[in-house]
N, C-alpha and C positions, 0 to 999 in steps of 0.2 A: 788652748783649743781655739785654732782659727775661723774666721766665720768665710772661711775660703770653700767653695763645695767641690773635692776631689773624685767624687761617685755619686752621678746620677743614674737613674734606671726611671725612665718614663713610660711607662704604658706598655713596660716590656709582656711580649707574649711569645712560648715557644710551643709547638706543635711535632711532633713527628710522626712520620708515614708510616700506618702498618697493612700490610698485606698478609691476606686471608690464604691467598694460593699462592702454589711454588713459582708459578710460571706470570703473576701478576705485575713482580718489578720488571719483569724485562716487557712486557706489555704495555708499564705503564712509558717507558721509555722509548717506543715505536711509536704507540699509539695515542701519549699522554695528550696531545695538543687538543685531540676530537672528546676524550671519554676519560674519565680517573679511574683508577685501577685500585685505590686504596684509600683510607679514611684517614682522617688526623686524629690524632691522639693527644688533647694539649696539657701540657704539663705545666705552663704556667699562664695565666690571663691575666693582663693587664695589670702586673706589678709595679708601683712608684715610688723609691725614694729616695733621700739624698745623705750622705755623706760626707761631713766637714773634715778639713783638714785634723789629724792629731785627736780623731771622735773613734772610740772603740765600739763598737755594733756587733752584735750577734746576735744570727738567725737562727731560731727554732721554728722546731712543725713537726711531724709524727712522718716515720720513715714513707716515702712517695710521695713525699707533700712537693715536692722541686726544689728543694735549696742546694743540694747538689749541683743541679740542673742551671738553676741562676749565678750559683760563685763559676762554674765554665765558661758562660756567659760575659759574664764581667770579666775575666780573666783573659776571654776572647780567642778562647778552644774553642766554642760553638757562637754562632749566630744570632740573635734572634728572630724568628718569624715575623715579628709585629715588634712596634716599638724602638727606642732608642735606647744606648747606652753610653757614656762619656766617661772613659777614666783620665786623672790628671795625676801624671809621676810613674817612676818606675813601681813595677808589678812582681812581688814575689810568694806567689801559688804553692804556699805548702802542698808536697805529696801531691799536685797535678800536676807538678812538674816531673816527678818520676814515671809517669805514663807516657812519656814521650822521651825514655830514655833507649837508649838501643842495646839490648842484651845481650851482642856479639864483643860490644867492648869494654875495657873495665870500667872498674869505681872508677879511676882518675881520668881516664879519656872521658866519661860521662861526666865527671864534675866541672871538666875545660868545657866542653858542649855546652851543660846547664847553665852555666855560667854566660858563656856566650848568648844564647836564648834570651836570658835576663839583660844583657845589655852589659855588661859587665867586659873593661877593655881585656886582650889575651895575658899583657903582662901583669896586671892586676888579681887577676882568675889565678895565675900560678905562684906569684906570692901567696897568695891565702890557700894553697892547696895545703900544705903543713895541718893551719886549722880545720880547714875540711877535712879531713883525715881524723886529725883527731875530736872532731865532736861528731861524728859518723860514727867513730867505735867501732869499726868492724875488724878492727886488725888487718892481716897480710890480703884478705876478702878487697880491700881498697885495690889489687893488682892483679885481679880478677874478673872474669868475665861477667858480667851482669846474669847471664843464664845461671850463675850456680848462687846467686842468691836466693834469700826468703823475701817474703813479702817485705816481712820486720825491717832488714838491711836494709835492701832497697828504699822505703820509707826514710832511713835513718840517714841515709847518702842524700835523698831528696832536701829533706831538713835542714842536714850540712848547709848542702849549694845556697839555698835560699836565705840563711842564716849571716854569710857573707857576703850577697850580694848589692850590699848599698840599695837598698828598698828603700820607696816612699809606704809603699803599701803593702801590709804582710795579708794573706789573706790564706785563711786555716780550714780546712776540711772537720770533719768529724772522724777521719782514718786515724786522725793524728792519736790516737787510742792504742796502733799498735806497739810495740816495744814492750821492755821491760819495766820496772819502776823507775830505775836508775836513770834511763833515758827520759822518761816519761817528764821527772823531774828536772832534768838538765831542760827540755826543749818548754815547759811551764817558766822556766826562769829565764830562759830564753824572751819568750813571751812580755812577760813582765818588765823586762828591760826595756822591750820595743816599744810599749803600748806609753814609753814615756818620751820618746823623739817621735812615731811614726804613727799611721793610720792603722784600723786593724779590723777585718770583715772577718768574723769567725763564725763556724756550723759548730756545732757542738751539742751533746743530750745531757751535760753537765750543767745544770740548772744551775747548782749554788757556783761553779766556777765563772757563769755568764752573770749573775745577777752582781760579783764582786767586780767581774775582770770589766765588765762593759757599761759604758753612758747609758745607750739605748740597746734595744733588742726587736727585731723584726718578725711577727709571728704571722707564718706560712700555711695555709691549711686549702688542700684541695687547691694547690696553683696560685691561690690572689693572698694579699696580703689581707690577715684580719685584724691584723693590730698593730702601731707604733708607737712607742713612748720609754719612758724610765724602765731601766734593765728591769728593778724588782717587781713594780708594778706588773710589767708584761708577764713576765717569769711566773708573778702569783697566778694569773689570772689563766696562764697556760696549765701551770700546775694543775688549779683548779678544773678543771674541764676535762685533763685528762684524767684524774681521779670519779671523776663524775662518771665519763664514761665507763671506766672500770669498773665500778658500782652496778651500771646499768646492765652491762654485761656477765657479773655475778647472778645477778636478782634474773637476768631470764634463763641460767643456766640452772639455775636452782629447781 
């Protein structure tokens, strides 16, 4: 693992504008200079951490903690409200890419566009299309419009495109759990192989997997960093906290 930092998050915060009434968004557009018609909901608050080249870092936290929003900021899908994010190298955002697919185009056409978005030259994308098709393993649907795909099929295609994008940084969302056991095994094998040569940032509820795959883990709670450290230590503390909450909830309902 290199000492060079490839992902830097400094005091990152993200707030969404929430409107209570139907016309408030229009009012904000017209009269927002003088009055605010929304209130801010902070999903992330003052998040800071760094990832070194070749490091494998996991992100854990309960549903709604802000994990996916953090990945979207790092991928450049959305911007932070406050703070700075710097990423060095080509990023392959597994499954986040699929959210930008054109459902009127075929899987093959989306693979070409997806590769271009990830910075791969057209000639190289075309050469690798048979590999992408084989990895996705969706049969003749590769040549059909995406609107005919199930969620799992679109996820397969997105993963396959990222797998052959020559990325420096692999960012994996917890939604990777879609698909059958055979495809999940294929994805796991790819991630394990990529870990030998690239940087990985992964969100998952599979604590055992994170303990074995990752060097460090970032624990996000209520939009803030609660802990950062060696994967096994942080995962153990997180598991204890979750089990503690579960016992309290059981006692309260008894």
